[in-house]
C-alpha positions as CSV (number, residue, x, y, z in Angstrom):
1,M,110.8,80.1,116.4
2,D,111.5,80.6,112.7
3,R,113.4,83.7,111.7
4,V,112.3,85.6,108.6
5,H,115.2,86.4,106.2
6,L,114.6,89.5,104.3
7,G,115.6,89.0,100.7
8,P,116.6,91.7,98.2
9,A,113.0,92.4,97.2
10,D,111.8,92.5,100.8
11,R,114.4,95.1,101.6
12,I,113.0,97.2,98.7
13,T,109.6,96.7,100.2
14,L,110.9,97.7,103.6
15,F,112.3,100.9,102.1
16,R,108.9,101.5,100.4
17,A,107.2,101.1,103.9
18,V,109.5,103.8,105.3
19,L,108.7,106.1,102.4
20,A,105.0,105.4,102.9
21,C,105.3,106.4,106.5
22,G,106.9,109.6,105.3
23,V,103.9,110.1,103.0
24,A,101.6,109.6,105.9
25,A,103.5,112.1,108.0
26,L,103.4,114.7,105.2
27,T,99.7,114.1,104.8
28,V,99.0,114.6,108.5
29,H,101.2,117.7,108.5
30,G,99.2,119.0,105.5
31,L,96.1,118.9,107.6
32,V,97.4,121.4,110.1
33,A,99.8,123.5,108.1
34,D,100.6,124.4,104.5
35,P,100.9,121.1,102.6
36,H,104.0,120.2,100.7
37,V,102.3,118.9,97.6
38,A,105.3,118.6,95.4
39,T,107.2,116.6,98.0
40,L,104.2,114.4,98.7
41,V,103.7,113.7,95.0
42,T,107.4,113.0,94.4
43,I,107.7,110.5,97.3
44,S,104.4,108.8,96.4
45,S,105.6,108.4,92.9
46,V,108.9,106.9,94.0
47,V,107.0,104.4,96.3
48,L,104.8,103.4,93.3
49,V,107.7,102.9,91.0
50,L,109.5,100.8,93.6
51,D,106.4,98.6,93.8
52,A,107.1,97.5,90.3
53,V,110.9,97.2,91.1
54,D,110.5,94.9,94.1
55,G,108.3,92.4,92.1
56,Y,110.9,92.4,89.3
57,V,113.7,91.8,91.8
58,A,111.9,89.0,93.5
59,R,111.3,87.2,90.2
60,R,114.8,87.8,88.8
61,T,116.6,86.7,92.0
62,D,114.1,83.8,92.5
63,S,113.5,85.1,96.0
64,A,109.7,85.3,96.0
65,T,108.2,84.1,99.2
66,P,104.7,84.1,100.7
67,F,106.0,86.5,103.4
68,G,107.3,88.8,100.8
69,A,104.1,88.8,98.8
70,R,102.1,89.5,102.0
71,F,104.5,92.2,103.1
72,D,104.2,93.9,99.7
73,M,100.4,93.8,99.8
74,E,100.3,95.3,103.3
75,V,102.6,98.2,102.3
76,D,100.4,98.7,99.2
77,A,97.3,98.8,101.3
78,F,98.8,101.2,103.8
79,L,99.9,103.6,101.0
80,I,96.4,103.4,99.4
81,A,94.8,104.2,102.7
82,V,97.1,107.2,103.3
83,L,96.6,108.6,99.8
């Protein structure tokens, strides 16, 4: 079985995925209690900025892979669905 090596851009995408899960948790929490809008907007903004950063890092380090591109797209899709 082939192992997937996470490059520098993939690690940024993984961090984005963790933050997107935080956005999802805050969104669900906002449905049952007082929403933390400022925190939600701040974390979402960081995730969106890091979306540009991971692509830049992948190109600069010549570490772009089909896995990384797919991973990035899936994290983007998750964040869009949550927002």
